[in-house]
N, C-alpha and C positions, 0 to 999 in steps of 0.2 A: 558979314557981306551978302548983299542981297542976291536972291536965288537967281535972278536974270543975268546978272554979272557972271555969275559961276557958269551958267549954261553958255553965255558969249565966250568966256575963256576957254571952255571945253571944245566949242565948235571951232575957235581959232585953232588950238590945239591939233584937233583932228585934220582940220585942213591943211596944217602945216605938216603933219605926219603923212597925208595922203601925197602932198606935193613932193615930199622928200621921197617917197615909195616910187612915184612914176619917174624921177630923175633916176634912181638906181635902177629901175628895170629898163629905162632907155639905155643907161650905161652899160648895163650886162647884155643888151642886144648888140651893142655896137662892137664889144669884146668878143661875142660869140660869132659875130659875122667876120672880124678880123681873122679869128682861128680857123673858122671853115675856109675862107680865101687861102690861108696859108697853107691849110692841108691840101687843097686843090692844087695850088702851085707844086708842093711836094710831089703829089702824084704825079703831075706833068712832067716832073724832073727839072723844075725851075726853082732850084734850092735858095740862090740868091735873093728871088723875089720872096720867098717864103719867109726867109730870115729878114728881110726888110719889112714885111708885114709884122712880124712878131715883135720887132724893135719898135715898130711904131704902136703896137698893142702895149708894150712896157713903158713907153712914154706916157700913153694915155693913162695908165695906171699911176705912174709917178705924178702927173699933173693933175690927177682928179681925186686926191685923197680926200678933198671936202664932199665929194658924194658919199664917201663911206662914214666920214666923221666931221660933219659941219663945223667950220670954225666957231670957237665960242667967244663972245664978245669980251669977256673977263680974262682971255689969253691972246692977247695981240702982240 
């Protein structure tokens, strides 16, 4: 295998990993913000709103499994 092809493959892999990491970080920030908002609602005595936000967070977690483990083409 030519050396420049290996380098291109490595660069593509690195770019893919960087992109995946950026998506995971954005996902983490959204979840953290939901948790902070829920905590603030609880502190203000609005438990139903806090529960609603936490349910939204759980829905996000359930719907975004591909952030943690991207789908593999060989397992459809």
